[in-house]
C-alpha positions in Angstrom: 0.0 0.0 0.0 1.5 3.3 -1.1 0.6 7.0 -1.3 0.4 9.1 -4.5 4.3 9.7 -4.2 5.2 6.1 -3.7 5.7 6.3 0.0 4.6 3.2 1.9 1.3 3.7 3.7 1.3 2.7 7.4 -1.6 2.7 10.0 -1.2 5.8 12.2 0.0 7.9 9.5 -1.3 11.6 9.2 -2.3 12.3 5.7 -3.9 14.8 3.5 -6.6 13.6 1.0 -7.4 15.7 -2.0 -11.2 14.8 -1.8 -12.2 16.3 -5.2 -10.7 19.8 -4.6 -12.0 19.8 -1.0 -8.9 18.5 0.9 -8.9 17.2 4.4 -6.2 15.9 6.9 -6.6 12.9 9.0 -5.1 9.6 10.3 -4.8 6.4 8.4 -6.7 3.8 10.5 -7.3 0.9 8.2 -6.0 -0.4 4.8 -7.0 -3.2 2.5 -4.2 -4.8 0.6 -5.0 -6.1 -2.9 -7.4 -3.4 -3.7 -6.7 -0.3 -5.9 -9.5 2.0 -4.8 -11.3 2.8 -1.6 -8.5 0.8 0.0 -7.9 2.8 3.1 -9.9 4.5 5.9 -8.9 7.7 7.1 -10.4 9.4 10.1 -10.5 13.2 9.4 -9.5 15.5 12.2 -11.8 16.1 13.9 -12.6 12.3 13.7 -15.2 11.5 11.3 -14.0 8.3 9.4 -14.0 8.4 5.7 -13.1 5.7 2.9 -10.3 6.8 0.4 -8.1 5.7 -2.2 -4.5 5.7 -0.8 -2.9 6.4 -3.9 -4.8 9.7 -4.0 -3.4 10.6 -0.5 -0.3 12.4 0.6 1.5 11.9 3.8 1.5 14.9 6.1 5.3 14.9 6.5 5.7 15.1 2.5 3.4 18.2 2.5 5.6 19.8 5.3 8.8 18.9 3.4 7.4 20.7 0.1 5.9 17.9 -2.0 3.4 19.2 -4.3 1.5 16.8 -6.4 1.1 17.5 -10.1 -2.7 17.7 -9.9 -2.6 20.8 -7.5 -1.4 24.1 -8.6 1.9 25.2 -7.3 2.5 28.9 -6.4 
């Protein structure tokens, strides 16, 4: 299981979900190996669980480090 930039996904990671232009941050609480969509469950902060596709997510540490996905405009 990996995020959009290839980083391995691990339970407990803080991630940012693009969510069709309405991004939110949360914690990865569940993943389903072998599935390519809706294969992770992220609990948004403040804690409302959402099913997501992990390859559309970005680890929060990568955002802080300056990773900008190609699908988002850069400044």
